[in-house]
VEXTI-829115 format. One record per atom (N, C-alpha, C): residue number from 1; atom name; x, y, z. Coordinates in Angstrom, 3 decimals. Example, Ala and Ser with C-alpha at 12.3 -4.5 7.8 and 13.67 -1.06 7.14 Angstrom:
BEGIN
ATOM num atomo       px       py       pz
ATOM   1     N   13.190   -5.690    7.800
ATOM   1    CA   12.300   -4.500    7.800
ATOM   1     C   13.200   -3.300    7.800
ATOM   2     N   12.850   -2.250    7.080
ATOM   2    CA   13.670   -1.060    7.140
ATOM   2     C   12.900    0.030    7.870
This chain:
BEGIN
ATOM num atomo       px       py       pz
ATOM   1     N   -6.286  -32.566   19.954
ATOM   1    CA   -5.134  -31.844   20.310
ATOM   1     C   -5.410  -30.922   21.461
ATOM   2     N   -4.499  -30.879   22.454
ATOM   2    CA   -4.642  -29.982   23.700
ATOM   2     C   -4.692  -28.555   23.305
ATOM   3     N   -5.655  -27.802   23.933
ATOM   3    CA   -5.672  -26.407   23.775
ATOM   3     C   -4.860  -25.684   24.764
ATOM   4     N   -3.990  -24.832   24.335
ATOM   4    CA   -2.995  -24.072   25.275
ATOM   4     C   -3.667  -22.754   25.722
ATOM   5     N   -4.346  -22.205   24.801
ATOM   5    CA   -4.958  -20.863   25.091
ATOM   5     C   -6.493  -20.935   24.925
ATOM   6     N   -7.287  -20.646   25.907
ATOM   6    CA   -8.673  -20.844   25.893
ATOM   6     C   -9.443  -19.796   25.118
ATOM   7     N   -8.910  -18.558   25.220
ATOM   7    CA   -9.539  -17.320   24.652
ATOM   7     C   -8.454  -16.663   23.709
ATOM   8     N   -8.649  -16.831   22.360
ATOM   8    CA   -7.602  -16.399   21.589
ATOM   8     C   -8.165  -15.885   20.263
ATOM   9     N   -7.469  -15.134   19.484
ATOM   9    CA   -8.036  -14.502   18.293
ATOM   9     C   -6.905  -14.567   17.204
ATOM  10     N   -7.276  -14.803   15.870
ATOM  10    CA   -6.404  -14.732   14.782
ATOM  10     C   -6.809  -13.633   13.757
ATOM  11     N   -5.929  -12.772   13.387
ATOM  11    CA   -6.131  -11.806   12.392
ATOM  11     C   -5.558  -11.905   11.122
ATOM  12     N   -6.362  -11.857   10.113
ATOM  12    CA   -5.806  -11.871    8.788
ATOM  12     C   -5.837  -10.383    8.210
ATOM  13     N   -4.590   -9.764    8.059
ATOM  13    CA   -4.566   -8.276    7.849
ATOM  13     C   -4.268   -8.046    6.462
ATOM  14     N   -5.052   -7.159    5.849
ATOM  14    CA   -4.855   -6.588    4.460
ATOM  14     C   -4.790   -5.127    4.499
ATOM  15     N   -4.586   -4.535    3.354
ATOM  15    CA   -4.403   -3.067    3.278
ATOM  15     C   -5.718   -2.425    3.692
ATOM  16     N   -6.790   -2.875    3.320
ATOM  16    CA   -8.079   -2.223    3.660
ATOM  16     C   -9.071   -2.819    4.481
ATOM  17     N   -8.790   -4.087    4.938
ATOM  17    CA   -9.640   -4.922    5.689
ATOM  17     C   -8.873   -5.830    6.616
ATOM  18     N   -9.625   -6.220    7.693
ATOM  18    CA   -9.056   -7.168    8.584
ATOM  18     C  -10.093   -8.140    8.982
ATOM  19     N   -9.793   -9.395    8.776
ATOM  19    CA  -10.739  -10.460    9.137
ATOM  19     C  -10.211  -11.039   10.474
ATOM  20     N  -11.145  -11.079   11.446
ATOM  20    CA  -10.794  -11.582   12.763
ATOM  20     C  -11.681  -12.780   13.068
ATOM  21     N  -10.886  -13.802   13.733
ATOM  21    CA  -11.525  -15.000   14.216
ATOM  21     C  -11.206  -15.191   15.705
ATOM  22     N  -12.272  -15.409   16.443
ATOM  22    CA  -12.278  -15.491   17.962
ATOM  22     C  -12.749  -16.960   18.267
ATOM  23     N  -11.881  -17.588   19.137
ATOM  23    CA  -12.263  -18.902   19.670
ATOM  23     C  -12.218  -18.846   21.179
ATOM  24     N  -13.427  -19.227   21.751
ATOM  24    CA  -13.580  -19.204   23.279
ATOM  24     C  -14.195  -20.526   23.720
ATOM  25     N  -14.212  -20.861   24.986
ATOM  25    CA  -14.829  -21.978   25.402
ATOM  25     C  -16.297  -22.127   25.213
ATOM  26     N  -16.808  -23.152   24.671
ATOM  26    CA  -18.228  -23.260   24.433
ATOM  26     C  -18.939  -24.398   25.285
ATOM  27     N  -20.041  -24.665   24.995
ATOM  27    CA  -20.862  -25.777   25.726
ATOM  27     C  -20.342  -27.026   25.321
ATOM  28     N  -20.284  -28.004   26.361
ATOM  28    CA  -19.803  -29.344   26.182
ATOM  28     C  -18.307  -29.406   25.912
ATOM  29     N  -17.491  -28.307   26.236
ATOM  29    CA  -16.119  -28.404   26.002
ATOM  29     C  -15.642  -28.053   24.624
ATOM  30     N  -16.626  -27.902   23.695
ATOM  30    CA  -16.189  -27.485   22.303
ATOM  30     C  -15.908  -26.050   22.246
ATOM  31     N  -14.973  -25.688   21.412
ATOM  31    CA  -14.687  -24.268   21.293
ATOM  31     C  -15.803  -23.639   20.511
ATOM  32     N  -16.180  -22.389   20.985
ATOM  32    CA  -16.981  -21.483   20.194
ATOM  32     C  -16.341  -20.582   19.299
ATOM  33     N  -16.726  -20.426   18.095
ATOM  33    CA  -15.906  -19.556   17.117
ATOM  33     C  -16.808  -18.470   16.549
ATOM  34     N  -16.221  -17.387   16.377
ATOM  34    CA  -16.845  -16.131   15.792
ATOM  34     C  -15.886  -15.469   14.800
ATOM  35     N  -16.491  -15.214   13.755
ATOM  35    CA  -15.643  -14.503   12.645
ATOM  35     C  -16.288  -13.132   12.229
ATOM  36     N  -15.515  -12.186   12.153
ATOM  36    CA  -16.025  -10.839   11.716
ATOM  36     C  -15.070  -10.002   10.883
ATOM  37     N  -15.515   -9.215    9.951
ATOM  37    CA  -14.519   -8.485    9.284
ATOM  37     C  -14.676   -6.901    9.643
ATOM  38     N  -13.462   -6.305    9.664
ATOM  38    CA  -13.364   -4.926   10.075
ATOM  38     C  -12.545   -4.112    8.902
ATOM  39     N  -12.853   -2.891    8.862
ATOM  39    CA  -12.013   -1.996    8.036
ATOM  39     C  -10.749   -1.683    8.660
ATOM  40     N   -9.787   -1.286    7.827
ATOM  40    CA   -8.477   -0.878    8.472
ATOM  40     C   -8.266    0.510    8.801
ATOM  41     N   -9.358    1.262    8.859
ATOM  41    CA   -9.352    2.626    9.286
ATOM  41     C   -9.313    2.730   10.876
ATOM  42     N   -9.067    3.926   11.423
ATOM  42    CA   -8.918    4.131   12.845
ATOM  42     C  -10.202    3.661   13.535
ATOM  43     N  -11.302    4.051   12.930
ATOM  43    CA  -12.684    3.652   13.444
ATOM  43     C  -12.792    2.081   13.553
ATOM  44     N  -12.312    1.508   12.419
ATOM  44    CA  -12.529    0.043   12.193
ATOM  44     C  -11.610   -0.682   13.391
ATOM  45     N  -10.395   -0.104   13.499
ATOM  45    CA   -9.510   -0.749   14.567
ATOM  45     C   -9.990   -0.562   15.985
ATOM  46     N  -10.633    0.619   16.186
ATOM  46    CA  -11.353    0.666   17.514
ATOM  46     C  -12.488   -0.230   17.752
ATOM  47     N  -13.313   -0.524   16.683
ATOM  47    CA  -14.335   -1.499   16.827
ATOM  47     C  -13.716   -2.961   16.982
ATOM  48     N  -12.584   -3.184   16.310
ATOM  48    CA  -12.041   -4.529   16.471
ATOM  48     C  -11.501   -4.652   17.894
ATOM  49     N  -10.852   -3.605   18.524
ATOM  49    CA  -10.407   -3.711   19.827
ATOM  49     C  -11.517   -4.053   20.819
ATOM  50     N  -12.743   -3.243   20.627
ATOM  50    CA  -13.831   -3.436   21.533
ATOM  50     C  -14.397   -4.854   21.371
ATOM  51     N  -14.465   -5.327   20.069
ATOM  51    CA  -15.062   -6.675   19.823
ATOM  51     C  -14.203   -7.844   20.485
ATOM  52     N  -12.951   -7.693   20.275
ATOM  52    CA  -12.035   -8.682   21.039
ATOM  52     C  -12.174   -8.538   22.611
ATOM  53     N  -12.316   -7.330   23.128
ATOM  53    CA  -12.455   -7.255   24.527
ATOM  53     C  -13.829   -7.839   25.047
ATOM  54     N  -14.752   -7.819   24.116
ATOM  54    CA  -16.116   -8.394   24.575
ATOM  54     C  -15.954   -9.794   24.781
ATOM  55     N  -15.157  -10.551   24.129
ATOM  55    CA  -14.905  -11.890   24.328
ATOM  55     C  -13.776  -12.275   25.435
ATOM  56     N  -13.269  -11.165   26.013
ATOM  56    CA  -12.141  -11.353   27.048
ATOM  56     C  -11.072  -12.134   26.483
ATOM  57     N  -10.604  -11.871   25.200
ATOM  57    CA   -9.503  -12.461   24.558
ATOM  57     C   -8.171  -12.146   25.354
ATOM  58     N   -7.350  -12.992   25.453
ATOM  58    CA   -6.160  -12.977   26.185
ATOM  58     C   -4.828  -12.952   25.203
ATOM  59     N   -5.037  -13.529   24.041
ATOM  59    CA   -3.844  -13.568   23.097
ATOM  59     C   -4.365  -13.391   21.653
ATOM  60     N   -3.690  -12.581   20.884
ATOM  60    CA   -4.096  -12.328   19.579
ATOM  60     C   -2.830  -12.569   18.585
ATOM  61     N   -3.058  -13.371   17.603
ATOM  61    CA   -2.087  -13.655   16.631
ATOM  61     C   -2.276  -13.076   15.300
ATOM  62     N   -1.270  -12.531   14.583
ATOM  62    CA   -1.415  -11.941   13.164
ATOM  62     C   -0.250  -12.181   12.391
ATOM  63     N   -0.460  -12.227   11.149
ATOM  63    CA    0.644  -12.567   10.233
ATOM  63     C    1.352  -11.176    9.934
ATOM  64     N    2.731  -11.166    9.767
ATOM  64    CA    3.396   -9.998    9.537
ATOM  64     C    3.386   -9.922    7.881
ATOM  65     N    2.447   -9.081    7.359
ATOM  65    CA    2.375   -8.821    6.023
ATOM  65     C    2.690   -7.415    5.697
ATOM  66     N    3.871   -7.298    5.019
ATOM  66    CA    4.302   -5.996    4.768
ATOM  66     C    4.369   -5.059    5.889
ATOM  67     N    3.767   -3.938    5.572
ATOM  67    CA    3.594   -2.882    6.792
ATOM  67     C    2.160   -2.758    7.312
ATOM  68     N    1.281   -3.590    6.789
ATOM  68    CA   -0.090   -3.388    7.149
ATOM  68     C   -0.338   -3.884    8.512
ATOM  69     N    0.502   -4.649    9.191
ATOM  69    CA    0.289   -5.031   10.504
ATOM  69     C    0.558   -3.972   11.588
ATOM  70     N    1.337   -3.039   11.203
ATOM  70    CA    1.848   -2.037   12.309
ATOM  70     C    0.733   -1.183   12.855
ATOM  71     N   -0.185   -0.644   12.131
ATOM  71    CA   -1.367    0.015   12.769
ATOM  71     C   -2.232   -0.769   13.608
ATOM  72     N   -2.390   -1.971   13.214
ATOM  72    CA   -3.142   -2.957   14.031
ATOM  72     C   -2.386   -3.330   15.304
ATOM  73     N   -1.262   -3.538   15.193
ATOM  73    CA   -0.377   -3.861   16.387
ATOM  73     C   -0.464   -2.820   17.457
ATOM  74     N   -0.153   -1.497   16.891
ATOM  74    CA    0.046   -0.407   17.745
ATOM  74     C   -1.350   -0.177   18.340
ATOM  75     N   -2.465   -0.374   17.720
ATOM  75    CA   -3.807   -0.111   18.518
ATOM  75     C   -4.054   -1.051   19.551
ATOM  76     N   -3.645   -2.329   19.341
ATOM  76    CA   -4.081   -3.383   20.289
ATOM  76     C   -3.073   -3.724   21.388
ATOM  77     N   -1.810   -3.199   21.193
ATOM  77    CA   -0.723   -3.753   22.137
ATOM  77     C   -0.941   -3.311   23.597
ATOM  78     N   -1.587   -2.275   23.867
ATOM  78    CA   -1.901   -1.876   25.286
ATOM  78     C   -3.015   -2.668   25.936
ATOM  79     N   -3.826   -3.511   25.203
ATOM  79    CA   -4.952   -4.279   25.671
ATOM  79     C   -4.838   -5.677   25.715
ATOM  80     N   -3.948   -6.140   24.818
ATOM  80    CA   -3.864   -7.664   24.555
ATOM  80     C   -2.361   -8.019   24.438
ATOM  81     N   -2.176   -9.325   24.684
ATOM  81    CA   -0.931   -9.930   24.306
ATOM  81     C   -0.928  -10.277   22.823
ATOM  82     N    0.045   -9.772   21.985
ATOM  82    CA    0.027   -9.830   20.639
ATOM  82     C    1.321  -10.730   20.215
ATOM  83     N    1.002  -11.619   19.213
ATOM  83    CA    1.985  -12.437   18.774
ATOM  83     C    1.980  -12.006   17.076
ATOM  84     N    3.250  -11.451   16.816
ATOM  84    CA    3.523  -11.255   15.306
ATOM  84     C    4.121  -12.575   14.778
ATOM  85     N    3.558  -13.060   13.715
ATOM  85    CA    3.850  -14.422   13.209
ATOM  85     C    4.596  -14.365   11.867
ATOM  86     N    5.485  -15.158   11.752
ATOM  86    CA    6.181  -15.197   10.394
ATOM  86     C    5.409  -15.927    9.458
ATOM  87     N    5.325  -15.436    8.262
ATOM  87    CA    4.428  -16.026    7.152
ATOM  87     C    4.985  -17.455    6.852
ATOM  88     N    6.215  -17.810    7.019
ATOM  88    CA    6.810  -19.088    6.718
ATOM  88     C    6.288  -20.070    7.707
ATOM  89     N    6.020  -19.661    8.829
ATOM  89    CA    5.594  -20.547    9.761
ATOM  89     C    4.008  -20.951    9.733
ATOM  90     N    3.354  -20.179    8.906
ATOM  90    CA    1.959  -20.416    8.856
ATOM  90     C    1.606  -21.259    7.526
ATOM  91     N    2.007  -22.429    7.579
ATOM  91    CA    1.760  -23.293    6.419
ATOM  91     C    0.316  -23.809    6.429
ATOM  92     N   -0.422  -23.105    5.514
ATOM  92    CA   -1.908  -23.484    5.560
ATOM  92     C   -2.109  -24.752    4.945
ATOM  93     N   -3.408  -25.310    5.167
ATOM  93    CA   -3.851  -26.591    4.590
ATOM  93     C   -4.056  -26.341    3.068
ATOM  94     N   -3.865  -27.327    2.161
ATOM  94    CA   -4.158  -27.118    0.722
ATOM  94     C   -5.573  -26.908    0.516
ATOM  95     N   -5.802  -26.011   -0.653
ATOM  95    CA   -7.080  -25.758   -1.019
ATOM  95     C   -7.107  -24.266   -1.286
ATOM  96     N   -8.413  -23.835   -1.495
ATOM  96    CA   -8.664  -22.383   -1.995
ATOM  96     C   -8.576  -21.507   -0.698
ATOM  97     N   -7.681  -20.507   -0.735
ATOM  97    CA   -7.397  -19.760    0.388
ATOM  97     C   -8.445  -18.528    0.344
ATOM  98     N   -9.017  -18.149    1.468
ATOM  98    CA   -9.899  -17.149    1.801
ATOM  98     C   -9.412  -16.391    2.983
ATOM  99     N   -9.919  -15.155    3.146
ATOM  99    CA   -9.544  -14.428    4.366
ATOM  99     C  -10.097  -15.015    5.572
ATOM 100     N  -11.243  -15.716    5.506
ATOM 100    CA  -11.881  -16.333    6.655
ATOM 100     C  -11.143  -17.661    7.027
ATOM 101     N  -10.731  -18.305    6.012
ATOM 101    CA  -10.054  -19.561    6.382
ATOM 101     C   -8.531  -19.241    6.943
ATOM 102     N   -7.876  -18.134    6.480
ATOM 102    CA   -6.509  -17.760    6.971
ATOM 102     C   -6.675  -17.278    8.417
ATOM 103     N   -7.768  -16.587    8.795
ATOM 103    CA   -7.946  -16.101   10.090
ATOM 103     C   -8.295  -17.281   10.999
ATOM 104     N   -9.089  -18.229   10.613
ATOM 104    CA   -9.362  -19.398   11.391
ATOM 104     C   -8.115  -20.199   11.610
ATOM 105     N   -7.269  -20.392   10.583
ATOM 105    CA   -6.051  -21.105   10.656
ATOM 105     C   -5.089  -20.501   11.672
ATOM 106     N   -4.929  -19.241   11.540
ATOM 106    CA   -4.054  -18.484   12.433
ATOM 106     C   -4.593  -18.654   13.979
ATOM 107     N   -5.853  -18.498   14.149
ATOM 107    CA   -6.311  -18.663   15.524
ATOM 107     C   -6.186  -20.036   16.103
ATOM 108     N   -6.337  -21.140   15.241
ATOM 108    CA   -6.121  -22.506   15.669
ATOM 108     C   -4.597  -22.727   15.972
ATOM 109     N   -3.790  -22.062   15.319
ATOM 109    CA   -2.357  -22.338   15.618
ATOM 109     C   -1.995  -21.740   16.871
ATOM 110     N   -2.556  -20.540   17.058
ATOM 110    CA   -2.311  -19.770   18.371
ATOM 110     C   -2.901  -20.594   19.567
ATOM 111     N   -4.086  -21.084   19.282
ATOM 111    CA   -4.776  -21.838   20.312
ATOM 111     C   -3.987  -23.085   20.861
ATOM 112     N   -3.361  -23.808   19.924
ATOM 112    CA   -2.742  -25.034   20.333
ATOM 112     C   -1.145  -24.782   20.489
ATOM 113     N   -0.746  -23.478   20.446
ATOM 113    CA    0.671  -23.205   20.672
ATOM 113     C    1.558  -23.805   19.669
ATOM 114     N    1.205  -23.755   18.351
ATOM 114    CA    2.022  -24.335   17.382
ATOM 114     C    3.013  -23.342   16.621
ATOM 115     N    2.924  -22.130   17.067
ATOM 115    CA    3.672  -21.089   16.328
ATOM 115     C    4.430  -20.280   17.449
ATOM 116     N    5.537  -19.663   17.051
ATOM 116    CA    6.221  -18.821   17.946
ATOM 116     C    6.306  -17.413   17.452
ATOM 117     N    6.099  -16.425   18.377
ATOM 117    CA    6.033  -15.004   17.885
ATOM 117     C    7.367  -14.400   17.511
ATOM 118     N    7.315  -13.445   16.635
ATOM 118    CA    8.447  -12.744   16.226
ATOM 118     C    8.835  -11.703   17.301
ATOM 119     N   10.135  -11.133   17.307
ATOM 119    CA   10.317  -10.105   18.335
ATOM 119     C    9.919   -8.775   17.806
ATOM 120     N    9.283   -7.962   18.532
ATOM 120    CA    8.894   -6.681   18.254
ATOM 120     C    9.245   -5.764   19.307
ATOM 121     N   10.175   -4.796   19.051
ATOM 121    CA   10.714   -3.897   20.101
ATOM 121     C    9.650   -3.230   20.885
ATOM 122     N    9.840   -2.798   22.124
ATOM 122    CA    8.921   -1.967   22.927
ATOM 122     C    8.759   -0.615   22.250
ATOM 123     N    7.670   -0.046   22.608
ATOM 123    CA    7.167    1.228   22.039
ATOM 123     C    8.256    2.229   22.117
ATOM 124     N    8.953    2.461   23.219
ATOM 124    CA    9.961    3.440   23.433
ATOM 124     C   11.164    3.208   22.460
ATOM 125     N   11.503    1.992   22.328
ATOM 125    CA   12.613    1.609   21.346
ATOM 125     C   12.225    1.991   20.014
ATOM 126     N   10.982    1.591   19.683
ATOM 126    CA   10.430    1.873   18.215
ATOM 126     C   10.556    3.407   17.902
ATOM 127     N   10.101    4.202   18.815
ATOM 127    CA   10.102    5.586   18.591
ATOM 127     C   11.537    6.171   18.517
ATOM 128     N   12.400    5.720   19.356
ATOM 128    CA   13.832    6.045   19.273
ATOM 128     C   14.476    5.762   17.962
ATOM 129     N   14.184    4.508   17.516
ATOM 129    CA   14.733    4.000   16.303
ATOM 129     C   14.174    4.716   15.074
ATOM 130     N   12.944    5.121   15.088
ATOM 130    CA   12.331    5.876   14.017
ATOM 130     C   12.989    7.367   14.026
ATOM 131     N   13.342    7.850   15.233
ATOM 131    CA   13.917    9.196   15.255
ATOM 131     C   15.244    9.186   14.591
ATOM 132     N   16.075    8.147   15.082
ATOM 132    CA   17.494    8.034   14.554
ATOM 132     C   17.473    7.669   13.120
ATOM 133     N   16.572    6.934   12.638
ATOM 133    CA   16.499    6.753   11.092
ATOM 133     C   16.166    7.931   10.393
ATOM 134     N   15.152    8.861   10.946
ATOM 134    CA   14.827   10.042   10.226
ATOM 134     C   16.025   10.955   10.349
ATOM 135     N   16.775   11.074   11.242
ATOM 135    CA   17.864   11.968   11.429
ATOM 135     C   18.998   11.527   10.454
ATOM 136     N   19.146   10.269   10.265
ATOM 136    CA   20.154    9.739    9.312
ATOM 136     C   19.748   10.055    7.957
ATOM 137     N   18.429    9.859    7.532
ATOM 137    CA   17.922   10.279    6.263
ATOM 137     C   18.266   11.758    5.967
ATOM 138     N   17.834   12.620    6.984
ATOM 138    CA   18.010   14.136    6.684
ATOM 138     C   19.465   14.423    6.454
ATOM 139     N   20.416   13.794    7.268
ATOM 139    CA   21.858   14.071    7.153
ATOM 139     C   22.276   13.614    5.621
ATOM 140     N   21.772   12.384    5.220
ATOM 140    CA   22.223   11.931    3.957
ATOM 140     C   21.572   12.901    2.888
ATOM 141     N   20.381   13.400    3.130
ATOM 141    CA   19.809   14.284    2.109
ATOM 141     C   20.616   15.618    1.931
ATOM 142     N   21.031   16.185    3.141
ATOM 142    CA   21.773   17.384    3.154
ATOM 142     C   23.166   17.155    2.495
ATOM 143     N   23.774   16.070    2.692
ATOM 143    CA   24.994   15.762    2.092
ATOM 143     C   24.868   15.671    0.581
ATOM 144     N   23.801   14.996    0.039
ATOM 144    CA   23.645   14.963   -1.277
ATOM 144     C   23.360   16.320   -1.984
ATOM 145     N   22.717   17.311   -1.194
ATOM 145    CA   22.521   18.715   -1.727
ATOM 145     C   23.772   19.396   -1.713
ATOM 146     N   24.713   19.211   -0.829
ATOM 146    CA   26.015   19.996   -0.704
ATOM 146     C   26.821   19.496   -1.886
ATOM 147     N   26.777   18.105   -2.157
ATOM 147    CA   27.653   17.546   -3.215
ATOM 147     C   27.073   17.973   -4.664
ATOM 148     N   25.714   18.150   -4.727
ATOM 148    CA   25.221   18.789   -5.889
ATOM 148     C   25.538   20.164   -6.238
ATOM 149     N   25.564   20.982   -5.131
ATOM 149    CA   26.034   22.309   -5.139
ATOM 149     C   27.410   22.467   -5.523
ATOM 150     N   28.213   21.695   -4.987
ATOM 150    CA   29.698   21.803   -5.287
ATOM 150     C   29.933   21.331   -6.814
ATOM 151     N   29.139   20.348   -7.281
ATOM 151    CA   29.262   19.802   -8.641
ATOM 151     C   28.932   21.065   -9.608
ATOM 152     N   27.865   21.706   -9.322
ATOM 152    CA   27.523   22.897  -10.238
ATOM 152     C   28.515   23.958  -10.207
ATOM 153     N   29.075   24.312   -8.958
ATOM 153    CA   30.094   25.308   -8.945
ATOM 153     C   31.382   24.911   -9.643
ATOM 154     N   31.774   23.583   -9.492
ATOM 154    CA   32.924   23.032  -10.302
ATOM 154     C   32.772   23.102  -11.703
ATOM 155     N   31.487   22.874  -12.214
ATOM 155    CA   31.202   22.937  -13.579
ATOM 155     C   31.230   24.328  -14.186
ATOM 156     N   30.943   25.308  -13.294
ATOM 156    CA   31.025   26.679  -13.528
ATOM 156     C   32.459   27.276  -13.513
ATOM 157     N   33.382   26.482  -13.075
ATOM 157    CA   34.740   26.941  -12.857
ATOM 157     C   35.012   27.641  -11.654
ATOM 158     N   34.046   27.501  -10.672
ATOM 158    CA   34.329   28.177   -9.370
ATOM 158     C   34.820   27.286   -8.390
ATOM 159     N   35.983   27.621   -7.836
ATOM 159    CA   36.586   26.675   -6.821
ATOM 159     C   36.391   27.046   -5.408
ATOM 160     N   36.231   26.092   -4.640
ATOM 160    CA   35.904   26.286   -3.237
ATOM 160     C   37.178   25.899   -2.462
ATOM 161     N   37.391   26.689   -1.396
ATOM 161    CA   38.544   26.397   -0.496
ATOM 161     C   38.243   25.112    0.340
ATOM 162     N   39.362   24.522    0.777
ATOM 162    CA   39.130   23.290    1.602
ATOM 162     C   38.346   23.477    2.947
ATOM 163     N   38.560   24.717    3.497
ATOM 163    CA   37.765   24.969    4.719
ATOM 163     C   36.290   25.106    4.384
ATOM 164     N   36.063   25.812    3.366
ATOM 164    CA   34.559   26.047    2.966
ATOM 164     C   33.978   24.749    2.497
ATOM 165     N   34.696   23.952    1.910
ATOM 165    CA   34.236   22.525    1.415
ATOM 165     C   33.786   21.725    2.618
ATOM 166     N   34.673   21.768    3.749
ATOM 166    CA   34.252   20.953    4.908
ATOM 166     C   33.150   21.576    5.600
ATOM 167     N   32.735   22.633    5.495
ATOM 167    CA   31.858   23.344    6.313
ATOM 167     C   30.362   22.874    5.838
ATOM 168     N   29.611   22.345    6.694
ATOM 168    CA   28.244   21.759    6.410
ATOM 168     C   27.144   22.515    6.982
ATOM 169     N   27.513   23.456    7.844
ATOM 169    CA   26.511   24.269    8.547
ATOM 169     C   25.941   25.365    7.517
ATOM 170     N   24.684   25.885    8.042
ATOM 170    CA   24.156   27.090    7.173
ATOM 170     C   25.046   28.184    7.036
ATOM 171     N   25.729   28.636    8.136
ATOM 171    CA   26.517   29.844    7.846
ATOM 171     C   27.769   29.504    7.122
ATOM 172     N   28.386   28.348    7.360
ATOM 172    CA   29.531   27.970    6.593
ATOM 172     C   29.318   27.750    5.051
ATOM 173     N   28.077   27.162    4.802
ATOM 173    CA   27.737   27.019    3.347
ATOM 173     C   27.555   28.372    2.737
ATOM 174     N   26.797   29.319    3.485
ATOM 174    CA   26.592   30.644    2.880
ATOM 174     C   27.837   31.330    2.792
ATOM 175     N   28.810   31.213    3.614
ATOM 175    CA   30.206   31.741    3.506
ATOM 175     C   30.845   31.183    2.253
ATOM 176     N   30.793   29.892    2.095
ATOM 176    CA   31.447   29.401    0.910
ATOM 176     C   30.879   29.861   -0.320
ATOM 177     N   29.581   30.084   -0.468
ATOM 177    CA   28.995   30.555   -1.654
ATOM 177     C   29.473   32.012   -1.952
ATOM 178     N   29.486   32.887   -0.859
ATOM 178    CA   29.965   34.247   -1.037
ATOM 178     C   31.375   34.280   -1.427
ATOM 179     N   32.334   33.262   -0.859
ATOM 179    CA   33.717   33.362   -1.328
ATOM 179     C   33.940   32.916   -2.765
ATOM 180     N   32.997   32.053   -3.245
ATOM 180    CA   33.242   31.346   -4.364
ATOM 180     C   32.572   32.217   -5.524
ATOM 181     N   31.810   33.205   -5.273
ATOM 181    CA   31.057   33.942   -6.282
ATOM 181     C   31.859   35.027   -6.995
ATOM 182     N   33.186   34.748   -7.211
ATOM 182    CA   34.023   35.519   -7.914
ATOM 182     C   34.000   35.241   -9.467
ATOM 183     N   34.280   36.271  -10.359
ATOM 183    CA   34.287   36.038  -11.696
ATOM 183     C   35.448   35.170  -12.061
ATOM 184     N   35.083   34.101  -12.879
ATOM 184    CA   36.140   33.240  -13.287
ATOM 184     C   36.969   33.931  -14.429
ATOM 185     N   38.310   33.596  -14.520
ATOM 185    CA   39.002   34.245  -15.573
ATOM 185     C   38.509   33.995  -16.903
ATOM 186     N   38.642   35.046  -17.751
ATOM 186    CA   38.045   34.916  -19.205
ATOM 186     C   39.093   34.186  -20.035
ATOM 187     N   38.606   33.152  -20.734
ATOM 187    CA   39.551   32.377  -21.667
ATOM 187     C   40.187   33.291  -22.602
ATOM 188     N   41.439   32.925  -23.160
ATOM 188    CA   42.111   33.688  -24.031
ATOM 188     C   41.531   34.121  -25.368
ATOM 189     N   40.745   32.897  -25.932
ATOM 189    CA   40.151   33.151  -27.280
ATOM 189     C   38.888   34.017  -27.003
ATOM 190     N   38.222   34.105  -25.775
ATOM 190    CA   37.156   34.920  -25.511
ATOM 190     C   37.696   36.352  -25.534
ATOM 191     N   38.959   36.640  -24.953
ATOM 191    CA   39.475   38.036  -24.897
ATOM 191     C   39.727   38.518  -26.264
ATOM 192     N   40.326   37.670  -27.163
ATOM 192    CA   40.604   38.119  -28.443
ATOM 192     C   39.283   38.515  -29.252
ATOM 193     N   38.223   37.642  -29.017
ATOM 193    CA   36.999   38.000  -29.670
ATOM 193     C   36.334   39.206  -29.203
ATOM 194     N   36.337   39.435  -27.864
ATOM 194    CA   35.711   40.605  -27.185
ATOM 194     C   36.592   41.846  -27.707
ATOM 195     N   37.936   41.815  -27.805
ATOM 195    CA   38.545   42.952  -28.241
ATOM 195     C   38.298   43.311  -29.731
ATOM 196     N   38.050   42.339  -30.509
ATOM 196    CA   37.798   42.542  -31.855
ATOM 196     C   36.396   43.181  -32.027
ATOM 197     N   35.459   42.774  -31.041
ATOM 197    CA   34.098   43.290  -31.124
ATOM 197     C   34.139   44.753  -30.556
ATOM 198     N   34.848   45.001  -29.653
ATOM 198    CA   34.911   46.374  -29.144
ATOM 198     C   35.651   47.342  -30.209
ATOM 199     N   36.610   46.728  -30.958
ATOM 199    CA   37.243   47.546  -31.943
ATOM 199     C   36.345   47.975  -33.106
ATOM 200     N   35.543   46.973  -33.439
ATOM 200    CA   34.539   47.206  -34.510
ATOM 200     C   33.544   48.179  -34.089
ATOM 201     N   33.125   48.176  -32.816
ATOM 201    CA   32.210   49.108  -32.274
ATOM 201     C   32.652   50.500  -32.208
ATOM 202     N   34.006   50.665  -31.894
ATOM 202    CA   34.567   52.021  -31.787
ATOM 202     C   34.709   52.621  -33.176
ATOM 203     N   34.690   51.834  -34.293
ATOM 203    CA   34.780   52.388  -35.645
ATOM 203     C   33.518   52.894  -36.127
ATOM 204     N   32.446   52.467  -35.572
ATOM 204    CA   31.047   52.862  -35.931
ATOM 204     C   30.745   54.294  -35.637
């Protein structure tokens, strides 16, 4: 089968380790293959980057496994062309699976152009998306706290005005709490019980 990429690498990414396979042109036209395992720490990722650069790798393929691919991708994206591959497209050969075999298989698929990369947004878009998602999560959390506060006040018989209910700012919420901290009316049976208690006390 014709080789599309002469210098490529395949990464089998896990939570604590990364197995890398590199294939480069060898003697007699046969590809030369090297396999090495790295830790998933920052130091390990830097060693992986330097190791791939020492072979002049031009294309790196990796499987999209959970969120473990993200730090590897972010570390290598400025120095190499990266292909994030869908796990469904990496139909391995039957037999016992190992990290080395998976890395070799990914590298061979990339080498012969048998897979297509998934879309990964540019760095600027990813940062903006993370910021907007964080802002949305904070707004939802604040809304839940406001609803929880209103429920507690409603259970205590304290009513909020419509203006104060719509106020979501800090000053508006503080104003709503001050306006609502009025003593609720005493039920009729409580008034009769308190009157009898005070009457008994005055007779002592």
